[in-house]
PyMOL Python script that loads the backbone (N, CA, C, O; Angstrom):
from pymol import cmd

cmd.read_pdbstr("""\
ATOM      1  N   UNK A   1      39.889 172.587  79.276  1.00  0.00           N
ATOM      2  CA  UNK A   1      38.447 172.104  79.696  1.00  0.00           C
ATOM      3  C   UNK A   1      38.219 170.741  80.009  1.00  0.00           C
ATOM      4  O   UNK A   1      38.834 169.860  79.407  1.00  0.00           O
ATOM      5  N   UNK A   2      37.155 170.412  81.151  1.00  0.00           N
ATOM      6  CA  UNK A   2      37.139 169.369  81.374  1.00  0.00           C
ATOM      7  C   UNK A   2      36.093 168.720  80.915  1.00  0.00           C
ATOM      8  O   UNK A   2      35.729 169.349  79.921  1.00  0.00           O
ATOM      9  N   UNK A   3      35.090 167.402  81.155  1.00  0.00           N
ATOM     10  CA  UNK A   3      33.853 167.046  80.718  1.00  0.00           C
ATOM     11  C   UNK A   3      34.107 165.688  80.752  1.00  0.00           C
ATOM     12  O   UNK A   3      35.153 165.171  81.145  1.00  0.00           O
ATOM     13  N   UNK A   4      33.019 165.062  80.283  1.00  0.00           N
ATOM     14  CA  UNK A   4      32.733 163.628  80.254  1.00  0.00           C
ATOM     15  C   UNK A   4      32.314 163.259  78.971  1.00  0.00           C
ATOM     16  O   UNK A   4      31.926 164.186  78.260  1.00  0.00           O
ATOM     17  N   UNK A   5      32.296 162.031  78.462  1.00  0.00           N
ATOM     18  CA  UNK A   5      31.606 161.980  76.944  1.00  0.00           C
ATOM     19  C   UNK A   5      30.612 161.255  77.505  1.00  0.00           C
ATOM     20  O   UNK A   5      30.596 160.465  78.450  1.00  0.00           O
ATOM     21  N   UNK A   6      29.393 161.851  76.407  1.00  0.00           N
ATOM     22  CA  UNK A   6      27.976 161.160  76.960  1.00  0.00           C
ATOM     23  C   UNK A   6      27.294 160.348  75.908  1.00  0.00           C
ATOM     24  O   UNK A   6      26.321 159.597  75.842  1.00  0.00           O
ATOM     25  N   UNK A   7      28.210 160.812  75.121  1.00  0.00           N
ATOM     26  CA  UNK A   7      27.562 160.084  73.412  1.00  0.00           C
ATOM     27  C   UNK A   7      28.386 159.865  72.488  1.00  0.00           C
ATOM     28  O   UNK A   7      29.253 160.736  72.412  1.00  0.00           O
ATOM     29  N   UNK A   8      28.474 158.921  71.640  1.00  0.00           N
ATOM     30  CA  UNK A   8      29.071 158.491  70.395  1.00  0.00           C
ATOM     31  C   UNK A   8      28.489 157.853  69.393  1.00  0.00           C
ATOM     32  O   UNK A   8      28.219 156.667  69.580  1.00  0.00           O
ATOM     33  N   UNK A   9      28.140 158.502  68.031  1.00  0.00           N
ATOM     34  CA  UNK A   9      27.584 157.520  67.438  1.00  0.00           C
ATOM     35  C   UNK A   9      28.267 157.587  65.999  1.00  0.00           C
ATOM     36  O   UNK A   9      28.404 158.519  65.207  1.00  0.00           O
ATOM     37  N   UNK A  10      28.743 155.883  65.951  1.00  0.00           N
ATOM     38  CA  UNK A  10      29.704 155.475  65.108  1.00  0.00           C
ATOM     39  C   UNK A  10      29.675 155.264  63.759  1.00  0.00           C
ATOM     40  O   UNK A  10      30.525 154.695  63.074  1.00  0.00           O
ATOM     41  N   UNK A  11      28.577 155.789  63.402  1.00  0.00           N
ATOM     42  CA  UNK A  11      27.692 155.602  62.016  1.00  0.00           C
ATOM     43  C   UNK A  11      28.210 157.090  61.778  1.00  0.00           C
ATOM     44  O   UNK A  11      28.954 157.264  60.813  1.00  0.00           O
ATOM     45  N   UNK A  12      27.821 158.354  62.715  1.00  0.00           N
ATOM     46  CA  UNK A  12      27.911 159.462  62.151  1.00  0.00           C
ATOM     47  C   UNK A  12      29.593 159.721  62.503  1.00  0.00           C
ATOM     48  O   UNK A  12      30.065 160.696  61.919  1.00  0.00           O
ATOM     49  N   UNK A  13      30.169 159.254  63.045  1.00  0.00           N
ATOM     50  CA  UNK A  13      31.819 159.750  63.623  1.00  0.00           C
ATOM     51  C   UNK A  13      31.762 160.644  64.257  1.00  0.00           C
ATOM     52  O   UNK A  13      32.643 161.495  64.137  1.00  0.00           O
ATOM     53  N   UNK A  14      30.639 160.834  65.248  1.00  0.00           N
ATOM     54  CA  UNK A  14      30.087 162.434  65.893  1.00  0.00           C
ATOM     55  C   UNK A  14      30.021 161.824  67.391  1.00  0.00           C
ATOM     56  O   UNK A  14      29.397 160.836  67.777  1.00  0.00           O
ATOM     57  N   UNK A  15      30.839 162.694  68.109  1.00  0.00           N
ATOM     58  CA  UNK A  15      30.343 161.763  69.714  1.00  0.00           C
ATOM     59  C   UNK A  15      29.890 163.520  70.659  1.00  0.00           C
ATOM     60  O   UNK A  15      29.875 164.520  69.941  1.00  0.00           O
ATOM     61  N   UNK A  16      29.635 163.655  71.865  1.00  0.00           N
ATOM     62  CA  UNK A  16      29.118 164.566  72.577  1.00  0.00           C
ATOM     63  C   UNK A  16      30.104 164.436  73.963  1.00  0.00           C
ATOM     64  O   UNK A  16      30.491 163.415  74.530  1.00  0.00           O
ATOM     65  N   UNK A  17      30.390 166.041  74.326  1.00  0.00           N
ATOM     66  CA  UNK A  17      30.980 166.044  75.343  1.00  0.00           C
ATOM     67  C   UNK A  17      30.458 167.019  76.221  1.00  0.00           C
ATOM     68  O   UNK A  17      30.694 168.225  76.146  1.00  0.00           O
ATOM     69  N   UNK A  18      29.564 166.319  77.264  1.00  0.00           N
ATOM     70  CA  UNK A  18      29.274 167.215  78.329  1.00  0.00           C
ATOM     71  C   UNK A  18      30.079 167.912  79.027  1.00  0.00           C
ATOM     72  O   UNK A  18      30.778 167.012  79.491  1.00  0.00           O
ATOM     73  N   UNK A  19      30.622 169.168  79.573  1.00  0.00           N
ATOM     74  CA  UNK A  19      31.315 169.618  80.048  1.00  0.00           C
ATOM     75  C   UNK A  19      31.026 169.989  81.453  1.00  0.00           C
ATOM     76  O   UNK A  19      29.815 169.960  81.671  1.00  0.00           O
ATOM     77  N   UNK A  20      31.719 170.317  82.444  1.00  0.00           N
ATOM     78  CA  UNK A  20      31.781 170.260  83.927  1.00  0.00           C
ATOM     79  C   UNK A  20      30.020 171.431  84.110  1.00  0.00           C
ATOM     80  O   UNK A  20      29.187 171.508  85.013  1.00  0.00           O
ATOM     81  N   UNK A  21      30.142 172.060  82.881  1.00  0.00           N
ATOM     82  CA  UNK A  21      29.288 173.792  83.419  1.00  0.00           C
ATOM     83  C   UNK A  21      28.233 172.974  82.725  1.00  0.00           C
ATOM     84  O   UNK A  21      27.200 173.513  83.122  1.00  0.00           O
ATOM     85  N   UNK A  22      27.835 171.870  81.824  1.00  0.00           N
ATOM     86  CA  UNK A  22      26.738 171.701  81.686  1.00  0.00           C
ATOM     87  C   UNK A  22      26.890 172.158  79.954  1.00  0.00           C
ATOM     88  O   UNK A  22      25.929 171.841  79.253  1.00  0.00           O
ATOM     89  N   UNK A  23      28.014 172.855  79.300  1.00  0.00           N
ATOM     90  CA  UNK A  23      27.563 172.669  77.712  1.00  0.00           C
ATOM     91  C   UNK A  23      27.943 171.218  77.227  1.00  0.00           C
ATOM     92  O   UNK A  23      28.680 170.396  77.771  1.00  0.00           O
ATOM     93  N   UNK A  24      27.043 171.114  75.735  1.00  0.00           N
ATOM     94  CA  UNK A  24      27.942 170.160  75.014  1.00  0.00           C
ATOM     95  C   UNK A  24      27.842 170.526  73.812  1.00  0.00           C
ATOM     96  O   UNK A  24      26.975 171.109  73.160  1.00  0.00           O
ATOM     97  N   UNK A  25      29.387 169.881  73.487  1.00  0.00           N
ATOM     98  CA  UNK A  25      30.187 170.199  72.499  1.00  0.00           C
ATOM     99  C   UNK A  25      30.508 168.827  71.707  1.00  0.00           C
ATOM    100  O   UNK A  25      30.830 167.773  72.254  1.00  0.00           O
ATOM    101  N   UNK A  26      30.355 169.041  70.270  1.00  0.00           N
ATOM    102  CA  UNK A  26      30.861 167.723  69.830  1.00  0.00           C
ATOM    103  C   UNK A  26      31.780 167.400  69.365  1.00  0.00           C
ATOM    104  O   UNK A  26      32.350 168.431  69.007  1.00  0.00           O
ATOM    105  N   UNK A  27      32.487 166.374  69.051  1.00  0.00           N
ATOM    106  CA  UNK A  27      33.997 166.178  68.711  1.00  0.00           C
ATOM    107  C   UNK A  27      34.194 165.265  68.050  1.00  0.00           C
ATOM    108  O   UNK A  27      33.298 164.455  68.290  1.00  0.00           O
ATOM    109  N   UNK A  28      35.130 164.732  67.032  1.00  0.00           N
ATOM    110  CA  UNK A  28      35.443 163.542  66.355  1.00  0.00           C
ATOM    111  C   UNK A  28      36.402 163.066  67.492  1.00  0.00           C
ATOM    112  O   UNK A  28      37.007 163.596  68.424  1.00  0.00           O
ATOM    113  N   UNK A  29      36.232 161.642  66.899  1.00  0.00           N
ATOM    114  CA  UNK A  29      37.122 160.284  67.285  1.00  0.00           C
ATOM    115  C   UNK A  29      38.942 160.790  66.809  1.00  0.00           C
ATOM    116  O   UNK A  29      39.815 160.607  67.657  1.00  0.00           O
ATOM    117  N   UNK A  30      39.217 161.235  65.806  1.00  0.00           N
ATOM    118  CA  UNK A  30      40.589 161.682  65.350  1.00  0.00           C
ATOM    119  C   UNK A  30      40.854 162.355  66.246  1.00  0.00           C
ATOM    120  O   UNK A  30      42.036 162.195  66.550  1.00  0.00           O
ATOM    121  N   UNK A  31      40.051 163.481  67.231  1.00  0.00           N
ATOM    122  CA  UNK A  31      40.935 164.035  68.335  1.00  0.00           C
ATOM    123  C   UNK A  31      41.322 163.691  69.189  1.00  0.00           C
ATOM    124  O   UNK A  31      41.980 164.413  69.938  1.00  0.00           O
ATOM    125  N   UNK A  32      41.119 162.691  69.381  1.00  0.00           N
ATOM    126  CA  UNK A  32      41.278 161.582  71.010  1.00  0.00           C
ATOM    127  C   UNK A  32      42.655 161.437  70.764  1.00  0.00           C
ATOM    128  O   UNK A  32      43.022 160.832  69.756  1.00  0.00           O
ATOM    129  N   UNK A  33      43.608 162.000  71.699  1.00  0.00           N
ATOM    130  CA  UNK A  33      44.874 161.736  71.589  1.00  0.00           C
ATOM    131  C   UNK A  33      45.425 160.420  72.076  1.00  0.00           C
ATOM    132  O   UNK A  33      46.185 159.773  71.357  1.00  0.00           O
ATOM    133  N   UNK A  34      45.051 159.984  73.326  1.00  0.00           N
ATOM    134  CA  UNK A  34      44.710 158.493  73.535  1.00  0.00           C
ATOM    135  C   UNK A  34      43.739 157.285  73.012  1.00  0.00           C
ATOM    136  O   UNK A  34      43.613 156.419  73.877  1.00  0.00           O
ATOM    137  N   UNK A  35      43.147 157.065  72.015  1.00  0.00           N
ATOM    138  CA  UNK A  35      42.451 156.223  71.914  1.00  0.00           C
ATOM    139  C   UNK A  35      42.355 155.123  72.163  1.00  0.00           C
ATOM    140  O   UNK A  35      43.090 154.297  71.622  1.00  0.00           O
ATOM    141  N   UNK A  36      41.507 154.814  72.974  1.00  0.00           N
ATOM    142  CA  UNK A  36      41.299 152.990  73.289  1.00  0.00           C
ATOM    143  C   UNK A  36      40.177 152.287  72.991  1.00  0.00           C
ATOM    144  O   UNK A  36      39.945 151.232  73.582  1.00  0.00           O
ATOM    145  N   UNK A  37      39.586 152.636  72.315  1.00  0.00           N
ATOM    146  CA  UNK A  37      38.310 151.958  71.407  1.00  0.00           C
ATOM    147  C   UNK A  37      37.064 152.358  71.825  1.00  0.00           C
ATOM    148  O   UNK A  37      36.201 152.561  70.970  1.00  0.00           O
ATOM    149  N   UNK A  38      36.817 152.508  73.007  1.00  0.00           N
ATOM    150  CA  UNK A  38      35.560 152.997  73.828  1.00  0.00           C
ATOM    151  C   UNK A  38      35.963 154.792  74.298  1.00  0.00           C
ATOM    152  O   UNK A  38      36.970 155.441  74.582  1.00  0.00           O
ATOM    153  N   UNK A  39      34.478 155.024  74.155  1.00  0.00           N
ATOM    154  CA  UNK A  39      34.974 156.666  74.634  1.00  0.00           C
ATOM    155  C   UNK A  39      33.374 156.446  75.190  1.00  0.00           C
ATOM    156  O   UNK A  39      33.886 155.737  76.056  1.00  0.00           O
ATOM    157  N   UNK A  40      32.133 156.399  75.456  1.00  0.00           N
ATOM    158  CA  UNK A  40      31.421 157.130  76.554  1.00  0.00           C
ATOM    159  C   UNK A  40      31.663 156.448  77.676  1.00  0.00           C
ATOM    160  O   UNK A  40      32.140 155.322  77.815  1.00  0.00           O
ATOM    161  N   UNK A  41      31.193 157.438  78.683  1.00  0.00           N
ATOM    162  CA  UNK A  41      31.291 157.921  80.181  1.00  0.00           C
ATOM    163  C   UNK A  41      33.056 157.922  80.283  1.00  0.00           C
ATOM    164  O   UNK A  41      33.448 156.872  80.793  1.00  0.00           O
ATOM    165  N   UNK A  42      33.649 158.422  80.085  1.00  0.00           N
ATOM    166  CA  UNK A  42      35.146 158.641  79.875  1.00  0.00           C
ATOM    167  C   UNK A  42      35.534 160.117  80.437  1.00  0.00           C
ATOM    168  O   UNK A  42      35.820 160.836  79.479  1.00  0.00           O
ATOM    169  N   UNK A  43      35.612 160.634  81.372  1.00  0.00           N
ATOM    170  CA  UNK A  43      36.511 162.000  81.906  1.00  0.00           C
ATOM    171  C   UNK A  43      37.104 162.136  80.721  1.00  0.00           C
ATOM    172  O   UNK A  43      37.302 161.151  80.010  1.00  0.00           O
ATOM    173  N   UNK A  44      37.504 163.506  80.318  1.00  0.00           N
ATOM    174  CA  UNK A  44      38.546 163.977  79.265  1.00  0.00           C
ATOM    175  C   UNK A  44      38.720 165.807  79.546  1.00  0.00           C
ATOM    176  O   UNK A  44      38.046 166.685  80.084  1.00  0.00           O
ATOM    177  N   UNK A  45      39.926 165.721  78.886  1.00  0.00           N
ATOM    178  CA  UNK A  45      40.432 167.257  79.323  1.00  0.00           C
ATOM    179  C   UNK A  45      40.635 167.677  77.564  1.00  0.00           C
ATOM    180  O   UNK A  45      41.005 166.929  76.659  1.00  0.00           O
ATOM    181  N   UNK A  46      40.363 168.696  77.514  1.00  0.00           N
ATOM    182  CA  UNK A  46      40.598 169.041  75.512  1.00  0.00           C
ATOM    183  C   UNK A  46      40.904 170.513  75.931  1.00  0.00           C
ATOM    184  O   UNK A  46      40.958 171.059  77.033  1.00  0.00           O
ATOM    185  N   UNK A  47      41.116 171.036  74.433  1.00  0.00           N
ATOM    186  CA  UNK A  47      41.017 172.377  74.213  1.00  0.00           C
ATOM    187  C   UNK A  47      39.773 173.012  74.712  1.00  0.00           C
ATOM    188  O   UNK A  47      38.906 172.411  75.346  1.00  0.00           O
ATOM    189  N   UNK A  48      39.741 174.280  74.382  1.00  0.00           N
ATOM    190  CA  UNK A  48      38.365 174.863  74.667  1.00  0.00           C
ATOM    191  C   UNK A  48      37.833 175.401  72.751  1.00  0.00           C
ATOM    192  O   UNK A  48      38.459 176.224  72.083  1.00  0.00           O
ATOM    193  N   UNK A  49      37.140 174.987  72.495  1.00  0.00           N
ATOM    194  CA  UNK A  49      36.649 174.990  71.246  1.00  0.00           C
ATOM    195  C   UNK A  49      36.345 176.588  70.731  1.00  0.00           C
ATOM    196  O   UNK A  49      35.816 177.187  71.667  1.00  0.00           O
ATOM    197  N   UNK A  50      36.455 177.165  69.946  1.00  0.00           N
ATOM    198  CA  UNK A  50      36.113 178.739  69.646  1.00  0.00           C
ATOM    199  C   UNK A  50      34.374 178.395  69.194  1.00  0.00           C
ATOM    200  O   UNK A  50      33.831 177.293  69.274  1.00  0.00           O
ATOM    201  N   UNK A  51      33.817 179.538  68.770  1.00  0.00           N
ATOM    202  CA  UNK A  51      32.044 179.379  68.808  1.00  0.00           C
ATOM    203  C   UNK A  51      31.688 178.711  67.547  1.00  0.00           C
ATOM    204  O   UNK A  51      32.031 179.183  66.464  1.00  0.00           O
ATOM    205  N   UNK A  52      30.975 177.570  67.664  1.00  0.00           N
ATOM    206  CA  UNK A  52      30.185 177.006  66.815  1.00  0.00           C
ATOM    207  C   UNK A  52      31.463 175.475  66.186  1.00  0.00           C
ATOM    208  O   UNK A  52      31.278 174.389  65.636  1.00  0.00           O
ATOM    209  N   UNK A  53      32.331 176.018  66.534  1.00  0.00           N
ATOM    210  CA  UNK A  53      33.670 174.629  66.539  1.00  0.00           C
ATOM    211  C   UNK A  53      33.980 173.475  67.153  1.00  0.00           C
ATOM    212  O   UNK A  53      34.860 173.884  67.910  1.00  0.00           O
ATOM    213  N   UNK A  54      33.884 172.334  67.365  1.00  0.00           N
ATOM    214  CA  UNK A  54      34.401 170.983  67.750  1.00  0.00           C
ATOM    215  C   UNK A  54      35.601 171.108  68.706  1.00  0.00           C
ATOM    216  O   UNK A  54      36.403 172.041  68.687  1.00  0.00           O
ATOM    217  N   UNK A  55      35.623 170.196  69.434  1.00  0.00           N
ATOM    218  CA  UNK A  55      36.505 170.235  70.596  1.00  0.00           C
ATOM    219  C   UNK A  55      38.271 169.705  69.900  1.00  0.00           C
ATOM    220  O   UNK A  55      38.272 169.390  68.710  1.00  0.00           O
ATOM    221  N   UNK A  56      39.328 169.653  70.488  1.00  0.00           N
ATOM    222  CA  UNK A  56      40.182 169.306  70.039  1.00  0.00           C
ATOM    223  C   UNK A  56      41.318 169.358  70.923  1.00  0.00           C
ATOM    224  O   UNK A  56      41.459 170.169  71.839  1.00  0.00           O
ATOM    225  N   UNK A  57      42.616 167.876  70.394  1.00  0.00           N
ATOM    226  CA  UNK A  57      43.343 167.968  71.762  1.00  0.00           C
ATOM    227  C   UNK A  57      42.756 166.848  73.162  1.00  0.00           C
ATOM    228  O   UNK A  57      43.231 166.678  74.285  1.00  0.00           O
ATOM    229  N   UNK A  58      41.520 166.226  72.471  1.00  0.00           N
ATOM    230  CA  UNK A  58      41.361 165.504  73.891  1.00  0.00           C
ATOM    231  C   UNK A  58      42.053 164.224  74.219  1.00  0.00           C
ATOM    232  O   UNK A  58      42.497 163.468  73.355  1.00  0.00           O
ATOM    233  N   UNK A  59      42.128 164.007  75.542  1.00  0.00           N
ATOM    234  CA  UNK A  59      42.524 163.245  76.265  1.00  0.00           C
ATOM    235  C   UNK A  59      41.855 162.783  77.087  1.00  0.00           C
ATOM    236  O   UNK A  59      41.197 163.533  77.808  1.00  0.00           O
ATOM    237  N   UNK A  60      41.800 161.187  77.271  1.00  0.00           N
ATOM    238  CA  UNK A  60      41.049 160.651  78.481  1.00  0.00           C
ATOM    239  C   UNK A  60      41.384 160.384  79.306  1.00  0.00           C
ATOM    240  O   UNK A  60      42.349 159.625  79.217  1.00  0.00           O
ATOM    241  N   UNK A  61      40.984 160.695  80.541  1.00  0.00           N
ATOM    242  CA  UNK A  61      41.336 160.630  81.616  1.00  0.00           C
ATOM    243  C   UNK A  61      41.336 158.951  82.462  1.00  0.00           C
ATOM    244  O   UNK A  61      40.763 158.664  83.513  1.00  0.00           O
ATOM    245  N   UNK A  62      42.088 158.151  81.673  1.00  0.00           N
ATOM    246  CA  UNK A  62      42.180 157.069  82.086  1.00  0.00           C
ATOM    247  C   UNK A  62      43.664 155.977  81.842  1.00  0.00           C
ATOM    248  O   UNK A  62      44.317 156.071  80.803  1.00  0.00           O
ATOM    249  N   UNK A  63      44.016 155.050  82.869  1.00  0.00           N
ATOM    250  CA  UNK A  63      44.796 154.207  82.673  1.00  0.00           C
ATOM    251  C   UNK A  63      46.429 155.465  82.815  1.00  0.00           C
ATOM    252  O   UNK A  63      46.279 156.543  83.391  1.00  0.00           O
ATOM    253  N   UNK A  64      47.573 155.141  82.319  1.00  0.00           N
ATOM    254  CA  UNK A  64      49.014 156.058  82.531  1.00  0.00           C
ATOM    255  C   UNK A  64      48.626 156.981  81.650  1.00  0.00           C
ATOM    256  O   UNK A  64      48.030 156.823  80.584  1.00  0.00           O
ATOM    257  N   UNK A  65      49.203 158.465  82.436  1.00  0.00           N
ATOM    258  CA  UNK A  65      49.493 159.119  81.729  1.00  0.00           C
ATOM    259  C   UNK A  65      50.554 159.005  81.031  1.00  0.00           C
ATOM    260  O   UNK A  65      50.530 160.062  80.402  1.00  0.00           O
ATOM    261  N   UNK A  66      51.378 158.512  80.736  1.00  0.00           N
ATOM    262  CA  UNK A  66      52.115 158.183  79.472  1.00  0.00           C
ATOM    263  C   UNK A  66      51.449 157.308  78.270  1.00  0.00           C
ATOM    264  O   UNK A  66      52.085 157.179  77.224  1.00  0.00           O
ATOM    265  N   UNK A  67      50.251 156.748  78.411  1.00  0.00           N
ATOM    266  CA  UNK A  67      49.824 156.511  77.276  1.00  0.00           C
ATOM    267  C   UNK A  67      49.613 157.346  76.554  1.00  0.00           C
ATOM    268  O   UNK A  67      49.620 157.068  75.355  1.00  0.00           O
ATOM    269  N   UNK A  68      49.367 158.576  76.936  1.00  0.00           N
ATOM    270  CA  UNK A  68      48.780 160.080  76.407  1.00  0.00           C
ATOM    271  C   UNK A  68      49.946 160.411  75.341  1.00  0.00           C
ATOM    272  O   UNK A  68      49.556 160.983  74.323  1.00  0.00           O
ATOM    273  N   UNK A  69      51.485 160.094  75.449  1.00  0.00           N
ATOM    274  CA  UNK A  69      52.401 160.589  74.519  1.00  0.00           C
ATOM    275  C   UNK A  69      53.167 159.273  73.497  1.00  0.00           C
ATOM    276  O   UNK A  69      54.057 159.415  72.659  1.00  0.00           O
ATOM    277  N   UNK A  70      52.472 158.025  73.915  1.00  0.00           N
ATOM    278  CA  UNK A  70      52.732 156.741  72.981  1.00  0.00           C
ATOM    279  C   UNK A  70      52.662 157.128  71.492  1.00  0.00           C
ATOM    280  O   UNK A  70      51.787 157.822  70.975  1.00  0.00           O
ATOM    281  N   UNK A  71      53.899 156.477  70.791  1.00  0.00           N
ATOM    282  CA  UNK A  71      52.816 157.137  69.615  1.00  0.00           C
ATOM    283  C   UNK A  71      52.469 155.383  69.137  1.00  0.00           C
ATOM    284  O   UNK A  71      53.247 154.440  68.997  1.00  0.00           O
ATOM    285  N   UNK A  72      51.051 155.465  68.985  1.00  0.00           N
ATOM    286  CA  UNK A  72      50.174 154.455  68.528  1.00  0.00           C
ATOM    287  C   UNK A  72      50.806 153.387  67.220  1.00  0.00           C
ATOM    288  O   UNK A  72      50.539 152.237  66.873  1.00  0.00           O
ATOM    289  N   UNK A  73      51.380 154.017  66.929  1.00  0.00           N
ATOM    290  CA  UNK A  73      51.679 153.138  65.595  1.00  0.00           C
ATOM    291  C   UNK A  73      52.860 152.431  65.594  1.00  0.00           C
ATOM    292  O   UNK A  73      53.150 151.593  64.741  1.00  0.00           O
ATOM    293  N   UNK A  74      53.724 152.829  66.767  1.00  0.00           N
ATOM    294  CA  UNK A  74      54.703 151.941  67.219  1.00  0.00           C
ATOM    295  C   UNK A  74      54.314 150.598  68.065  1.00  0.00           C
ATOM    296  O   UNK A  74      55.243 149.978  68.582  1.00  0.00           O
ATOM    297  N   UNK A  75      52.418 149.927  68.294  1.00  0.00           N
ATOM    298  CA  UNK A  75      52.426 149.205  69.123  1.00  0.00           C
ATOM    299  C   UNK A  75      51.334 149.316  70.631  1.00  0.00           C
ATOM    300  O   UNK A  75      50.398 148.698  71.137  1.00  0.00           O
ATOM    301  N   UNK A  76      52.298 150.697  70.931  1.00  0.00           N
ATOM    302  CA  UNK A  76      51.636 150.578  72.151  1.00  0.00           C
ATOM    303  C   UNK A  76      51.950 151.809  72.987  1.00  0.00           C
ATOM    304  O   UNK A  76      52.010 152.930  72.481  1.00  0.00           O
ATOM    305  N   UNK A  77      52.122 151.605  74.110  1.00  0.00           N
ATOM    306  CA  UNK A  77      52.641 152.471  75.237  1.00  0.00           C
ATOM    307  C   UNK A  77      54.186 151.910  75.630  1.00  0.00           C
ATOM    308  O   UNK A  77      54.647 152.003  76.768  1.00  0.00           O
ATOM    309  N   UNK A  78      54.824 151.375  74.610  1.00  0.00           N
ATOM    310  CA  UNK A  78      56.168 151.274  75.617  1.00  0.00           C
ATOM    311  C   UNK A  78      56.904 152.398  75.847  1.00  0.00           C
ATOM    312  O   UNK A  78      56.710 153.248  74.978  1.00  0.00           O
ATOM    313  N   UNK A  79      57.893 152.809  76.932  1.00  0.00           N
ATOM    314  CA  UNK A  79      58.273 153.874  77.071  1.00  0.00           C
ATOM    315  C   UNK A  79      60.010 153.523  77.060  1.00  0.00           C
ATOM    316  O   UNK A  79      60.242 152.632  77.878  1.00  0.00           O
ATOM    317  N   UNK A  80      61.277 154.006  76.333  1.00  0.00           N
ATOM    318  CA  UNK A  80      61.908 153.667  76.813  1.00  0.00           C
ATOM    319  C   UNK A  80      62.653 154.420  77.213  1.00  0.00           C
ATOM    320  O   UNK A  80      62.770 155.506  76.646  1.00  0.00           O
ATOM    321  N   UNK A  81      63.299 154.146  78.164  1.00  0.00           N
ATOM    322  CA  UNK A  81      64.332 155.177  78.937  1.00  0.00           C
ATOM    323  C   UNK A  81      65.837 154.803  78.333  1.00  0.00           C
ATOM    324  O   UNK A  81      66.130 153.623  78.136  1.00  0.00           O
ATOM    325  N   UNK A  82      66.833 155.945  78.033  1.00  0.00           N
ATOM    326  CA  UNK A  82      67.921 155.921  78.072  1.00  0.00           C
ATOM    327  C   UNK A  82      68.486 156.500  78.772  1.00  0.00           C
ATOM    328  O   UNK A  82      68.065 157.565  79.225  1.00  0.00           O
ATOM    329  N   UNK A  83      69.907 155.852  79.162  1.00  0.00           N
ATOM    330  CA  UNK A  83      70.464 156.820  80.465  1.00  0.00           C
ATOM    331  C   UNK A  83      72.189 156.861  79.719  1.00  0.00           C
ATOM    332  O   UNK A  83      72.799 155.969  79.130  1.00  0.00           O
ATOM    333  N   UNK A  84      72.537 158.080  80.003  1.00  0.00           N
ATOM    334  CA  UNK A  84      73.792 158.327  79.252  1.00  0.00           C
ATOM    335  C   UNK A  84      75.281 158.155  80.343  1.00  0.00           C
ATOM    336  O   UNK A  84      76.356 158.734  80.186  1.00  0.00           O
ATOM    337  N   UNK A  85      74.954 157.298  81.307  1.00  0.00           N
ATOM    338  CA  UNK A  85      76.256 157.671  82.575  1.00  0.00           C
ATOM    339  C   UNK A  85      76.819 156.126  82.329  1.00  0.00           C
ATOM    340  O   UNK A  85      77.794 155.717  82.959  1.00  0.00           O
TER     341      UNK A  85
END
""", "prot")
cmd.dss("prot")
cmd.show_as("cartoon", "prot")
cmd.util.cbc("prot")
cmd.orient("prot")
């Protein structure tokens, strides 16, 4: 599914995504795969939740697609390419 983050309450650690069809779905920042410290205003892609559930596997549609797969524990989005020839 796709939508846009319209609210984020840091004190409550919860945000709201408004989908393209107008629904509002809650999320927690731990579900964002490529966090950048800011959330409100970003378009997102995410797994559609079941009834009464929160969004998960959220990807911020910003920056390079490679940043989604980077390991944040290793200090960023540096991708190493190894050649075997």
